[in-house]
Wavefront OBJ file of the C-alpha trace (Angstrom):
o trace
v -39.058 40.535 6.602
v -35.976 39.148 8.349
v -34.316 41.369 10.914
v -30.852 42.415 9.780
v -28.197 41.452 12.307
v -24.998 43.401 12.223
v -21.602 41.756 12.472
v -21.218 39.356 15.367
v -24.723 39.640 16.838
v -26.397 36.207 16.967
v -29.554 35.106 15.261
v -31.817 32.117 15.859
v -30.918 29.019 13.833
v -33.290 26.446 15.386
v -35.917 27.330 17.969
v -36.669 25.394 21.137
v -39.432 23.450 19.401
v -37.071 22.227 16.687
v -38.158 24.598 13.889
v -35.373 25.544 11.467
v -34.987 29.241 10.620
v -33.824 29.330 6.992
v -33.712 33.140 7.070
v -30.622 33.179 9.272
v -28.610 33.433 6.031
v -30.199 36.819 5.375
v -29.787 37.849 8.999
v -26.052 37.175 8.824
v -25.701 38.363 5.211
v -24.215 35.045 4.053
v -26.079 34.713 0.768
v -23.326 36.302 -1.302
v -20.371 34.877 0.646
v -18.430 32.477 -1.588
v -15.727 31.684 0.945
v -15.909 28.228 2.566
v -17.365 28.130 6.033
v -15.838 26.781 9.241
v -18.269 26.079 12.080
v -17.341 26.133 15.769
v -20.090 24.979 18.114
v -20.460 24.331 21.821
v -22.649 22.070 23.926
v -22.701 21.077 27.555
v -24.670 21.242 30.775
v -26.892 24.274 31.386
v -25.450 27.269 33.286
v -21.791 26.259 32.950
v -20.755 29.339 30.970
v -21.029 28.152 27.356
v -22.244 31.503 26.017
v -19.636 33.384 28.033
v -16.923 31.151 26.589
v -18.146 31.630 23.003
v -18.298 35.421 23.433
v -14.756 35.451 24.824
v -13.453 33.223 22.052
v -15.174 34.816 19.064
v -16.119 38.370 20.112
v -19.771 37.399 19.697
v -22.718 38.694 21.711
v -24.636 35.614 22.727
v -26.975 36.239 25.631
v -25.453 35.246 28.971
v -27.087 34.368 32.273
v -27.905 37.095 34.767
v -26.660 35.523 37.994
v -28.686 37.952 40.096
v -31.801 36.156 38.868
v -30.552 32.780 40.082
v -29.567 29.735 38.058
v -31.829 29.445 35.040
v -31.963 28.691 31.347
v -30.533 31.488 29.226
v -30.115 30.004 25.762
v -33.157 28.290 24.290
v -32.742 26.532 20.968
v -29.655 26.910 18.774
v -28.181 30.301 17.877
v -25.526 31.282 15.351
v -23.260 34.295 14.896
v -20.723 35.332 12.307
v -17.275 35.817 13.778
v -14.740 38.520 12.821
v -12.492 37.132 10.111
v -9.101 36.084 11.489
v -7.648 36.805 8.054
v -9.691 39.495 6.203
v -7.708 38.859 3.023
v -8.631 35.199 2.736
v -9.550 32.022 4.548
v -12.936 30.644 5.526
v -15.882 32.382 7.105
v -16.242 31.314 10.743
v -19.644 30.726 12.286
v -20.076 30.296 16.045
v -22.981 28.127 17.195
v -24.297 28.395 20.753
v -26.719 25.767 22.046
v -29.299 25.234 24.737
v -27.732 23.553 27.768
v -28.411 19.949 28.644
v -29.788 18.628 31.929
v -32.022 21.677 32.443
v -35.083 21.471 34.673
v -37.203 23.154 32.007
v -37.380 19.990 29.878
v -37.360 17.622 32.869
v -36.621 14.081 31.610
v -37.214 14.891 27.937
v -33.712 14.713 26.486
v -34.765 14.520 22.856
v -33.754 18.071 21.972
v -30.408 17.980 23.767
v -29.490 14.798 21.884
v -30.603 16.318 18.588
v -28.627 19.465 19.369
v -25.425 17.623 20.239
v -25.698 15.422 17.134
v -26.346 18.482 14.963
v -23.202 20.127 16.310
v -21.107 17.054 15.527
v -22.618 16.716 12.065
v -22.201 20.305 10.822
v -19.183 21.587 12.769
v -15.483 21.493 12.149
v -14.826 22.001 15.833
v -17.133 21.079 18.704
v -16.409 22.404 22.171
v -17.683 20.227 25.009
v -17.941 22.656 27.902
v -17.760 21.037 31.347
v -16.572 21.665 34.870
v -13.241 20.199 35.938
v -14.758 18.221 38.784
v -17.164 16.404 36.437
v -14.432 14.743 34.352
v -14.874 11.351 35.992
v -18.647 11.605 36.450
v -21.203 9.796 34.305
v -24.083 12.235 33.757
v -22.098 15.316 34.777
v -19.438 14.318 32.265
v -22.012 13.997 29.451
v -21.193 10.314 28.947
v -24.749 8.992 28.308
v -25.304 11.874 25.886
v -22.003 11.305 24.084
v -22.615 7.558 23.833
v -26.019 8.053 22.228
v -24.931 10.660 19.711
v -21.729 8.784 18.834
v -23.776 5.684 17.985
v -26.281 7.599 15.900
v -23.572 9.665 14.224
v -21.518 6.752 12.882
v -24.681 4.951 11.767
v -26.532 7.889 10.239
v -23.552 9.904 8.975
v -21.283 6.936 8.343
v -18.831 8.729 6.035
v -15.730 9.307 8.057
v -15.192 13.021 8.594
v -12.787 14.252 11.210
v -14.302 16.546 13.813
v -12.178 18.467 16.290
v -13.634 17.540 19.689
v -12.288 20.034 22.222
v -13.082 19.380 25.876
v -12.850 22.669 27.731
v -12.584 22.038 31.462
v -13.837 25.076 33.365
v -12.676 26.304 36.776
v -9.479 24.283 36.799
v -8.313 22.994 40.142
v -5.218 21.388 41.582
v -5.579 18.211 39.520
v -2.844 18.117 36.855
v -4.208 18.663 33.357
v -2.465 15.560 32.020
v -4.220 13.440 34.656
v -7.595 14.984 33.834
v -6.946 14.426 30.138
v -6.026 10.794 30.788
v -9.249 10.188 32.749
v -11.396 11.936 30.173
v -9.922 10.024 27.250
v -10.281 6.739 29.133
v -13.971 7.537 29.489
v -14.280 8.300 25.779
v -12.513 5.082 24.777
v -14.774 3.103 27.119
v -17.836 4.648 25.467
v -16.454 3.921 22.007
v -15.536 0.305 22.721
v -18.939 -0.398 24.274
v -20.907 1.015 21.352
v -22.770 -1.030 18.762
v -21.275 -0.115 15.398
v -22.417 -0.770 11.841
v -20.577 -3.609 10.115
v -18.675 -1.149 7.924
v -17.349 0.610 11.033
v -16.598 -2.379 13.283
v -12.863 -1.733 13.199
v -13.089 2.046 13.282
v -11.295 3.797 16.119
v -12.301 6.934 17.979
v -9.471 8.770 16.235
v -10.952 7.930 12.828
v -13.796 10.335 13.598
v -12.393 12.773 16.161
v -9.305 14.803 16.919
v -9.584 15.010 20.698
v -8.123 17.993 22.509
v -8.339 18.813 26.209
v -7.740 22.258 27.745
v -8.468 23.756 31.148
v -9.505 27.342 31.939
v -9.402 29.325 35.166
v -12.540 30.604 36.814
v -14.029 33.485 34.826
v -15.071 35.483 37.889
v -12.255 34.687 40.333
v -9.364 35.033 37.889
v -10.640 37.150 34.979
v -7.223 38.167 33.618
v -5.862 34.646 33.702
v -9.092 33.454 32.091
v -8.768 35.956 29.221
v -5.135 35.028 28.618
v -5.960 31.348 28.496
v -8.916 32.023 26.180
v -6.646 33.980 23.831
v -4.392 30.934 23.464
v -7.409 28.674 23.016
v -8.805 31.024 20.343
v -5.672 30.704 18.211
v -5.709 26.962 18.639
v -9.375 26.607 17.652
v -9.017 28.891 14.626
v -5.985 26.898 13.523
v -7.570 23.453 13.760
v -10.853 24.715 12.284
v -9.267 26.272 9.221
v -6.410 23.850 8.514
v -5.623 20.174 9.008
v -7.934 17.134 9.082
v -10.780 18.902 10.874
v -10.646 22.033 8.743
v -13.384 23.672 6.720
v -14.252 21.989 3.443
v -15.236 23.525 0.143
v -18.884 24.275 1.026
v -19.360 28.028 0.629
v -20.956 29.997 3.441
v -23.879 30.794 1.120
v -24.679 27.071 0.868
v -24.425 26.319 4.564
v -28.145 26.934 5.203
v -29.282 24.211 2.791
v -26.686 21.797 4.136
v -27.575 22.505 7.774
v -31.306 22.140 7.112
v -30.855 18.753 5.428
v -28.805 17.584 8.407
v -31.404 18.851 10.885
v -34.292 17.248 8.988
v -32.436 13.949 8.945
v -31.785 14.181 12.685
v -35.420 14.993 13.469
v -36.547 11.882 11.586
v -34.346 9.617 13.696
v -36.484 7.705 16.215
v -33.456 6.796 18.325
v -33.222 10.368 19.624
v -36.954 10.759 20.252
v -36.751 8.882 23.545
v -36.809 9.321 27.332
v -33.659 10.001 29.313
v -32.629 6.611 30.594
v -30.801 4.268 28.247
v -32.532 1.156 29.513
v -35.926 2.738 29.041
v -34.845 3.784 25.569
v -33.889 0.239 24.679
v -37.032 -1.284 26.177
v -39.432 1.037 24.349
v -37.722 0.847 20.976
v -36.986 -2.896 21.064
v -40.568 -3.671 22.067
v -41.822 -1.526 19.199
v -39.503 -3.184 16.689
v -40.533 -6.620 17.980
v -44.217 -5.744 17.613
v -43.643 -4.638 14.019
v -41.868 -7.923 13.192
v -44.631 -9.948 14.869
v -47.221 -8.210 12.693
v -45.080 -8.797 9.615
v -45.019 -12.530 10.336
v -48.700 -12.722 11.272
v -49.712 -11.059 7.993
v -47.197 -12.884 5.801
v -48.968 -14.399 2.784
v -46.893 -17.574 2.749
v -47.664 -18.206 6.399
v -51.372 -17.553 5.902
v -51.435 -20.137 3.078
v -49.615 -22.710 5.227
v -52.075 -22.056 8.049
v -54.977 -22.598 5.645
v -53.508 -25.812 4.172
v -52.967 -27.264 7.641
v -56.706 -27.247 8.311
v -57.417 -29.863 5.664
v -54.339 -32.060 5.931
v -50.649 -32.455 6.645
v -48.307 -29.874 5.121
v -45.251 -31.482 3.581
v -42.032 -29.745 4.679
v -43.848 -27.665 7.304
v -40.662 -26.819 9.210
v -38.686 -25.971 6.068
v -41.459 -23.634 4.956
v -42.144 -21.872 8.262
v -38.630 -21.531 9.722
v -37.290 -19.192 6.979
v -40.268 -16.846 7.370
v -39.546 -16.568 11.082
v -35.800 -16.207 10.426
v -36.320 -13.236 8.105
v -38.300 -11.347 10.745
v -35.781 -12.177 13.475
v -32.929 -11.042 11.243
v -34.695 -7.741 10.578
v -35.282 -7.323 14.305
v -31.569 -7.954 15.016
v -30.556 -5.389 12.412
v -32.864 -2.670 13.704
v -32.299 -3.352 17.408
v -28.543 -3.861 17.339
v -27.725 -0.415 18.769
v -29.738 -0.840 21.963
v -28.940 -2.221 25.381
v -28.148 -5.925 25.041
v -30.258 -7.099 27.978
v -33.414 -5.331 26.793
v -32.705 -6.234 23.183
v -32.443 -9.948 24.011
v -35.538 -9.843 26.243
v -37.647 -8.303 23.470
v -36.279 -10.828 20.970
v -37.201 -13.695 23.266
v -40.705 -12.283 23.657
v -40.978 -11.877 19.890
v -40.171 -15.570 19.395
v -42.683 -16.573 22.074
v -45.410 -14.467 20.447
v -44.710 -15.942 17.017
v -44.746 -19.464 18.463
v -48.169 -18.837 20.011
v -49.387 -18.391 16.441
v -47.357 -21.255 14.939
v -47.897 -23.959 17.573
v -51.636 -24.630 16.979
v -50.962 -25.046 13.263
v -47.939 -27.231 13.973
v -50.025 -29.464 16.254
v -52.713 -29.706 13.593
v -50.125 -30.783 11.015
v -48.668 -33.361 13.429
v -52.146 -34.702 14.223
v -52.846 -35.243 10.527
v -49.520 -37.072 10.155
v -50.153 -39.253 13.206
v -53.631 -40.215 12.021
v -52.232 -41.104 8.596
v -49.558 -43.352 10.166
v -52.155 -44.966 12.406
v -54.463 -45.611 9.434
v -51.564 -47.209 7.550
v -50.787 -49.471 10.503
v -54.427 -50.451 10.950
v -54.704 -51.410 7.284
v -51.569 -53.561 7.536
v -52.856 -55.223 10.707
v -56.161 -56.128 9.077
v -54.339 -57.538 6.041
v -52.143 -59.606 8.362
v -55.211 -60.965 10.100
v -56.873 -61.883 6.813
v -53.731 -63.517 5.504
v -52.802 -65.585 8.548
v -56.164 -65.894 10.229
v -54.574 -64.681 13.408
v -52.950 -61.372 14.487
v -49.468 -62.173 15.725
v -47.172 -59.587 17.341
v -46.725 -57.014 14.556
v -43.561 -55.009 13.993
v -44.597 -51.461 14.962
v -41.027 -50.124 14.908
v -41.068 -49.081 11.252
v -44.189 -46.998 11.796
v -42.585 -45.224 14.788
v -39.450 -44.502 12.722
v -41.555 -43.140 9.875
v -43.414 -40.844 12.286
v -40.118 -39.702 13.848
v -38.890 -38.657 10.415
v -42.132 -36.789 9.772
v -41.726 -34.958 13.101
v -38.249 -33.886 12.027
v -39.742 -32.666 8.764
v -42.338 -30.607 10.654
v -39.942 -29.216 13.301
v -39.702 -25.423 13.495
v -36.088 -24.373 13.983
v -36.793 -21.454 16.328
v -39.290 -23.328 18.533
v -38.277 -24.100 22.102
v -40.925 -26.758 22.623
v -40.175 -30.502 22.450
v -43.243 -32.330 21.219
v -41.512 -35.472 19.847
v -41.608 -37.562 23.029
v -45.249 -36.723 23.690
v -46.339 -37.317 20.096
v -44.449 -40.622 19.813
v -45.911 -41.833 23.095
v -49.369 -40.932 21.834
v -48.844 -42.852 18.570
v -47.553 -45.920 20.437
v -50.578 -45.774 22.730
v -52.939 -45.458 19.759
v -51.248 -48.374 17.974
v -51.592 -50.503 21.114
v -55.279 -49.624 21.391
v -55.747 -50.377 17.697
v -54.162 -53.817 18.117
v -56.343 -54.511 21.141
v -59.416 -53.383 19.233
v -58.635 -55.562 16.215
v -57.913 -58.561 18.409
v -61.084 -58.019 20.428
v -63.114 -57.732 17.232
v -61.447 -60.815 15.807
v -62.095 -62.807 18.991
v -65.732 -61.749 18.921
v -66.017 -62.827 15.301
v -64.321 -66.130 16.100
v -66.706 -66.691 19.000
v -69.663 -65.908 16.774
v -68.314 -68.291 14.141
v -67.794 -71.007 16.715
v -71.296 -70.570 18.062
v -72.697 -70.736 14.549
v -70.777 -73.932 13.875
v -72.007 -75.403 17.118
v -75.601 -74.517 16.300
v -75.284 -76.132 12.894
v -73.749 -79.202 14.484
v -76.537 -79.401 17.022
v -79.079 -79.096 14.256
v -77.512 -81.962 12.328
v -77.372 -84.158 15.401
v -80.994 -83.315 16.171
v -82.128 -84.312 12.722
v -80.015 -87.472 12.809
v -81.463 -88.418 16.168
v -84.935 -87.625 14.934
v -84.447 -89.882 11.916
v -83.148 -92.729 14.088
v -86.106 -92.465 16.422
v -88.466 -92.504 13.451
v -86.854 -95.619 12.079
v -87.144 -97.343 15.432
v -90.797 -96.435 15.676
v -91.452 -97.833 12.216
v -89.598 -100.998 13.061
v -91.578 -101.424 16.273
v -94.825 -100.799 14.447
v -93.915 -103.394 11.843
v -93.143 -105.945 14.569
v -96.429 -105.314 16.307
v -98.283 -105.694 13.003
v -96.548 -109.011 12.350
v -97.577 -110.346 15.746
v -101.129 -109.317 15.215
v -101.206 -110.983 11.825
v -99.813 -114.253 13.255
v -102.329 -114.203 16.028
v -105.128 -113.752 13.506
v -104.133 -116.704 11.501
v -103.966 -118.821 14.570
l 1 2 3 4 5 6 7 8 9 10 11 12 13 14 15 16 17 18 19 20 21 22 23 24 25 26 27 28 29 30 31 32 33 34 35 36 37 38 39 40 41 42 43 44 45 46 47 48 49 50 51 52 53 54 55 56 57 58 59 60 61 62 63 64 65 66 67 68 69 70 71 72 73 74 75 76 77 78 79 80 81 82 83 84 85 86 87 88 89 90 91 92 93 94 95 96 97 98 99 100 101 102 103 104 105 106 107 108 109 110 111 112 113 114 115 116 117 118 119 120 121 122 123 124 125 126 127 128 129 130 131 132 133 134 135 136 137 138 139 140 141 142 143 144 145 146 147 148 149 150 151 152 153 154 155 156 157 158 159 160 161 162 163 164 165 166 167 168 169 170 171 172 173 174 175 176 177 178 179 180 181 182 183 184 185 186 187 188 189 190 191 192 193 194 195 196 197 198 199 200 201 202 203 204 205 206 207 208 209 210 211 212 213 214 215 216 217 218 219 220 221 222 223 224 225 226 227 228 229 230 231 232 233 234 235 236 237 238 239 240 241 242 243 244 245 246 247 248 249 250 251 252 253 254 255 256 257 258 259 260 261 262 263 264 265 266 267 268 269 270 271 272 273 274 275 276 277 278 279 280 281 282 283 284 285 286 287 288 289 290 291 292 293 294 295 296 297 298 299 300 301 302 303 304 305 306 307 308 309 310 311 312 313 314 315 316 317 318 319 320 321 322 323 324 325 326 327 328 329 330 331 332 333 334 335 336 337 338 339 340 341 342 343 344 345 346 347 348 349 350 351 352 353 354 355 356 357 358 359 360 361 362 363 364 365 366 367 368 369 370 371 372 373 374 375 376 377 378 379 380 381 382 383 384 385 386 387 388 389 390 391 392 393 394 395 396 397 398 399 400 401 402 403 404 405 406 407 408 409 410 411 412 413 414 415 416 417 418 419 420 421 422 423 424 425 426 427 428 429 430 431 432 433 434 435 436 437 438 439 440 441 442 443 444 445 446 447 448 449 450 451 452 453 454 455 456 457 458 459 460 461 462 463 464 465 466 467 468 469 470 471 472 473 474 475 476 477 478 479 480 481 482 483 484 485 486 487 488 489 490 491 492 493 494 495 496
């Protein structure tokens, strides 16, 4: 059974492990409260007096640090308390939310929870107090700038409906620096963060003031000047109650009894966001996420059915319109990568995109070369057929016009070109075709010369045979004539 918490005693809203406590409504007796709720939350660096400030502002009893035990974490998780009503006869219920400090040694470099906490405060609160020391105004980490940049980006993307939040920077332990100068420096830092952010297309022209009413106040040291601190807090209290209950950043119509459901939905949505589940450093964040997105898009391409069919067709022959078929598949995956990676560091984002293209091309290039080889062989076969026909027709192979075959192959290379590829295969492929054509011509001529030589030898043999037989016949005739003459002489001699 939930422990009943009286009045302004706090109760746990979200524990340090990120578990939401839906029973806080019972603890604070909000279930029957029909008045709208105004939420005032605080976040900032650990051990800077956030809980002390909230107790002084709202008469709450958040646990504060015992300085005698050294500097240490006091608040773990997110706590909530119901504040005394400024107007018992009407007006909204006011809830004070105290949060675990950022940059604590307990979580080391794991900043996931502090980012989730800060985003939660911005998403559910009417007024968010950013508690910081005066001397950290112009610092990067000490001034919460990396944290604010991350949660601003996620906030306008994930909770893109414009809702004014009162963002009150409370500068603790004010010094001799004029408040107006500190305010100028702080706002300059906020504008720099805002201008450098990657925004959704619908919010490209949005200004910082479209989402936040920025206020800056400074407080004296709580221990050194307690009376002055209390007086300044009293003025701040009136100001915070006023802006939280009236004006652009005021409470809406959500009743206090419905706040639990609303807050849980917001927290669940935040916990699902991968952009907050990252290490501390922004570059590391971008590198890890962009590499992961790139790997997902590579797998999408590799397993794409259209690509797999093209790859299969290329084995058996040329694929007509290879470039026009492959380039759009690649483009879709690159476009999806750009959309999902647009909020990350530009250098890392571009590096992962370049690697994604290289990985895809390692898959595409062998198929592309296979397609080009089929086309080149087809052109070469066409040329060889024409050369043989020319030889048959004219009996001799004169210098053939190879230019039209080169032009045809150039056009086929354009047809096969992949838009995203950074390789240039045209010169190499054309040179190879020209070399193959030259070798083909030489081969045909050599074959023709051999055939001509064989034909000539055959003719010569036939000629020699004819001459032999003619000579043989002549010799025979001579022999017969001689024999006849001898016979005549013998006959004459006999008669004598």
